[in-house]
Each structure stands twice: as C-alpha cells, then as structure tokens.
C-alpha positions as CSV (number, residue, x, y, z in Angstrom):
1,X,-4.0,-2.4,-17.0
2,X,-3.8,1.2,-18.1
3,X,-6.4,2.6,-20.5
4,X,-5.9,5.0,-23.4
5,X,-8.2,8.0,-23.3
6,X,-8.3,11.2,-25.2
7,X,-8.2,14.6,-23.6
8,X,-8.3,18.0,-25.2
9,X,-5.8,20.7,-24.3
10,X,-5.2,24.2,-25.6
11,X,-2.1,26.2,-26.3
12,X,-1.6,29.9,-26.1
13,X,-2.0,30.5,-22.4
14,X,-0.1,33.3,-20.6
15,X,2.5,32.5,-18.0
16,X,2.9,33.8,-14.5
17,X,1.0,33.3,-11.2
18,X,-1.7,35.9,-12.1
19,X,-2.6,34.2,-15.3
20,X,-2.6,30.8,-13.5
21,X,-5.0,32.1,-10.9
22,X,-7.3,33.5,-13.6
23,X,-7.4,30.1,-15.3
24,X,-8.2,28.3,-12.1
25,X,-11.1,30.7,-11.4
26,X,-12.4,29.8,-14.9
27,X,-12.2,26.0,-13.9
28,X,-9.1,25.5,-16.0
29,X,-5.8,23.9,-15.1
30,X,-2.4,25.0,-16.4
31,X,-0.2,22.2,-17.6
32,X,3.0,21.4,-19.4
33,X,4.0,18.7,-21.9
34,X,7.6,17.6,-22.2
35,X,9.8,14.7,-23.0
36,X,11.6,12.9,-25.9
37,X,13.9,15.8,-26.4
38,X,11.2,18.3,-27.3
39,X,10.8,21.8,-25.9
40,X,8.3,22.0,-23.0
41,X,4.8,23.0,-24.3
42,X,2.5,25.0,-22.0
43,X,-1.2,24.0,-22.4
44,X,-4.5,24.5,-20.6
45,X,-6.9,21.7,-19.5
46,X,-10.6,21.8,-18.7
47,X,-10.8,20.8,-15.0
48,X,-13.9,18.7,-15.2
49,X,-12.8,16.8,-18.3
50,X,-9.4,16.1,-16.7
51,X,-11.0,14.8,-13.5
52,X,-13.3,12.6,-15.5
53,X,-10.3,11.2,-17.4
54,X,-8.4,10.3,-14.3
55,X,-11.5,8.8,-12.6
56,X,-12.0,6.6,-15.6
57,X,-8.5,5.3,-16.1
58,X,-6.5,5.9,-12.9
59,X,-3.2,7.7,-12.2
60,X,-1.0,5.7,-14.5
61,X,-3.2,5.9,-17.5
62,X,-1.9,6.5,-21.0
63,X,-3.6,9.6,-22.2
64,X,-3.8,10.9,-25.8
65,X,-3.6,14.7,-25.5
66,X,-5.3,16.4,-28.4
67,X,-3.5,19.8,-28.6
68,X,-4.9,22.0,-31.3
69,X,-5.8,19.1,-33.4
70,X,-2.5,17.1,-33.0
71,X,-2.4,14.0,-30.9
72,X,0.4,13.3,-28.4
73,X,0.7,10.1,-26.4
74,X,1.4,11.0,-22.8
75,X,1.3,9.9,-19.2
76,X,0.7,12.1,-16.1
77,X,4.1,12.5,-14.5
78,X,3.2,14.9,-11.7
79,X,0.3,16.7,-10.3
80,X,0.4,19.7,-7.9
81,X,-2.5,20.2,-5.5
82,X,-3.8,23.0,-3.3
83,X,-3.0,21.8,0.2
84,X,-6.2,23.3,1.6
85,X,-8.8,22.7,-1.2
86,X,-7.1,19.6,-2.4
87,X,-7.7,20.8,-6.0
88,X,-5.3,20.1,-8.8
89,X,-3.4,23.3,-9.6
90,X,-0.9,22.1,-12.2
91,X,-0.2,19.0,-14.3
92,X,3.0,17.7,-15.9
93,X,2.5,15.4,-18.9
94,X,5.4,13.3,-20.3
95,X,5.6,12.3,-23.9
96,X,5.9,8.5,-24.4
97,X,5.9,5.7,-27.0
98,X,3.4,3.0,-26.4
99,X,6.1,0.3,-26.1
100,X,8.4,2.5,-24.0
101,X,9.3,1.0,-20.6
102,X,8.4,3.2,-17.7
103,X,9.1,3.1,-14.0
104,X,5.9,3.9,-12.1
105,X,4.4,3.5,-8.6
106,X,1.4,1.3,-8.5
107,X,-1.1,1.3,-5.6
108,X,-1.6,-1.9,-3.6
109,X,-5.0,-2.9,-2.4
110,X,-5.5,-5.7,0.2
111,X,-8.5,-8.1,-0.5
112,X,-9.9,-11.1,1.3
113,X,-10.5,-11.9,5.0
114,X,-7.4,-12.8,7.1
115,X,-9.3,-15.3,9.3
116,X,-6.2,-17.0,10.7
117,X,-4.6,-13.7,11.7
118,X,-7.7,-12.8,13.7
119,X,-7.7,-16.2,15.4
120,X,-4.1,-15.6,16.4
121,X,-5.2,-12.4,18.2
122,X,-3.6,-10.2,15.6
123,X,-4.5,-7.6,13.0
124,X,-3.3,-7.0,9.5
125,X,-0.7,-4.3,9.1
126,X,-0.1,-3.1,5.5
127,X,3.6,-2.4,5.2
128,X,3.7,-1.2,1.6
129,X,1.1,1.1,0.1
130,X,2.5,1.3,-3.4
131,X,5.0,-0.8,-5.4
132,X,7.5,0.6,-7.9
133,X,7.6,-1.4,-11.1
134,X,9.0,-1.2,-14.6
135,X,6.4,-1.9,-17.3
136,X,5.6,-1.1,-21.0
137,X,3.6,2.1,-21.2
138,X,0.6,0.3,-22.7
139,X,0.7,-2.4,-20.0
140,X,1.0,-0.5,-16.7
141,X,-1.2,-2.0,-13.9
142,X,-3.6,0.4,-12.3
143,X,-3.3,-1.4,-9.0
144,X,-2.3,-4.7,-7.4
145,X,-5.0,-6.6,-5.6
146,X,-3.2,-8.7,-2.9
147,X,-5.2,-11.6,-1.3
148,X,-4.6,-11.9,2.4
149,X,-7.0,-14.8,3.0
150,X,-4.2,-17.4,3.6
151,X,-1.8,-15.2,5.6
152,X,-0.9,-15.7,9.3
153,X,1.6,-14.2,11.7
154,X,4.2,-16.7,10.4
155,X,3.1,-16.4,6.8
156,X,3.1,-12.7,5.8
157,X,2.4,-11.5,2.2
158,X,5.5,-10.6,0.2
159,X,6.2,-9.0,-3.1
160,X,6.9,-12.5,-4.5
161,X,3.2,-13.4,-3.9
162,X,2.0,-10.9,-6.5
163,X,1.1,-12.0,-10.1
164,X,2.7,-9.3,-12.1
165,X,1.7,-10.4,-15.6
166,X,3.6,-10.0,-18.9
167,X,6.5,-7.5,-19.0
168,X,6.0,-6.0,-15.5
169,X,9.1,-6.1,-13.4
170,X,9.1,-5.1,-9.7
171,X,11.9,-2.7,-8.6
172,X,11.8,-4.1,-5.0
173,X,13.3,-7.2,-3.5
174,X,10.9,-10.2,-3.8
175,X,11.0,-10.9,-0.1
176,X,9.9,-7.4,0.8
177,X,6.9,-7.4,3.1
178,X,3.5,-6.1,1.9
179,X,1.4,-7.1,4.8
180,X,2.0,-8.8,8.2
181,X,-0.1,-10.1,11.0
182,X,0.7,-8.1,14.2
183,X,-0.6,-8.8,17.6
184,X,-2.2,-5.8,19.4
185,X,-0.9,-4.6,22.7
186,X,-4.1,-5.8,24.4
187,X,-3.7,-9.4,23.1
188,X,0.0,-9.5,24.1
189,X,-0.8,-8.2,27.6
190,X,-3.6,-10.8,28.0
191,X,-1.2,-13.5,26.9
192,X,1.4,-12.4,29.3
193,X,-1.2,-12.2,32.1
194,X,-2.4,-15.7,31.4
195,X,1.2,-16.9,31.4
196,X,1.9,-15.2,34.7
197,X,-1.2,-16.8,36.3
198,X,-0.1,-20.2,35.0
199,X,3.3,-19.8,36.6
200,X,1.7,-18.8,39.9
201,X,-0.6,-21.9,39.7
202,X,2.5,-24.0,39.1
203,X,4.3,-22.5,42.0
204,X,1.3,-23.1,44.3
205,X,1.1,-26.7,43.1
206,X,4.8,-27.2,43.7
207,X,4.5,-25.8,47.2
208,X,1.6,-28.0,47.9
209,X,3.5,-31.0,46.7
210,X,6.5,-30.0,48.8
211,X,4.3,-29.8,51.9
212,X,2.8,-33.2,51.1
213,X,6.2,-34.7,50.8
214,X,7.3,-33.3,54.1
215,X,4.2,-34.6,55.8
216,X,4.8,-38.0,54.3
217,X,8.4,-38.0,55.6
218,X,7.2,-37.1,59.1
219,X,4.6,-39.9,59.1
220,X,7.3,-42.3,57.9
221,X,9.5,-41.2,60.8
222,X,6.7,-41.8,63.4
223,X,6.0,-45.2,61.9
224,X,9.7,-46.1,62.2
225,X,9.7,-45.1,65.9
226,X,6.7,-47.3,66.6
227,X,8.3,-50.3,65.0
228,X,11.3,-50.0,67.1
C-alpha cells in the first residue's frame, strides 16, 4: 500500500523555458501543485531527493510536500521525461485528502512458475501490464502480484483472481484477461506435423488392410473353384 513520505519544495522560481533549463542544470526539477480549487503553485524540487522519494514509495505514493514550511498532502499526477536522457523534466502534484478516493493505474507483476503452461508447449503472455482501480488515497496498492502457478491454457488469470483488499475497486470487467498460456508457432507446427504423420500412417495401414482383404477374397475364390 502507498507510503507517506515528506519532500521539500521551494517557491519563487521564474517561469519560462530558459529558467527551466537553468534549474535542470543545477539538478533541480520544476513542478506545479494544483487541485481542490486552489490556484496552481509553481515550485522547485531537488532531483536527487525526489528520485529517492519515488524509489522508496513507488509511483502512487502519498507525498507530503513541505513548501516553505507548510505541509501539503499530494500525489504525483504526471511526470514529464526527456525522451533521450530519460530524466524527469517536470512534475505535476495534485492536492488530496487522505480519505479521498482516487482513480489510479497500478502495475501488475506476475509471480510463480507456470509449470502446466510449459508442459502444454505454451508460454505465458501478459495481456495487462497495469490495472486501473479506485481506492482511498491512503490505501493505494503499489503493485498487484499475480500468481501464475496454477494457470494453464484453459485456465488463464483474470482480474477476478486478484485480491484487492479493503476499499479497492477495479475499473475493469472481472473477466478481463491478465495472463494467458499461448502456444508458440514452433509447438503448433510440431503438433500439426505429428498429426499429419499420424494420418499418413493411418492411410498406409488402411491401404495394407485393403490389400489384405483383396488377397483373402482371391484366395477364397480359388478355394471355391477347387471345391467344384
């Protein structure tokens, strides 16, 4: 479940792309705080402290922003990243109440060993990487661990197999697929080849039986001629 951490932020930053670039060179991140009918508030974060906070609590963490000595309960609503360096370039924080219900995307992690799926000549295919849920701000799951040990091709893992806990409501149909067992092309080809070989063997056997029946008929005819 989500953790509550404290992170310092400063006001008084200049706006504009030039100012933002200067902040980033100084290992700072421009950010904005909004929500609950208040005017957006521009702030500055220390990059290393922000990274440590997210690493400790995860993307859906409830974070107390200490802005010039005043605490604000928030959640990270959006992060922009540099597409090349993959560094965070801007953060949007949303003001919340601890009991407020939020709709968030929670990552799904598959755990366990799908032995039966392997025995069936298939591999596990994860169909859903995140699951959208509604949950109290103070009770947001950081991830869902889904056990695939009992799954098979005919028994995929569905949303209904997740234990959501108190107050967490999925926003997806319960029969939606999370993970399935899917045969590889190689295994399907091998199965089809084996089936074809089996059919050829059956045809050869039928031909042999037919030849044997014809020979028996001929022998029977000769025997009848001798008797006459």
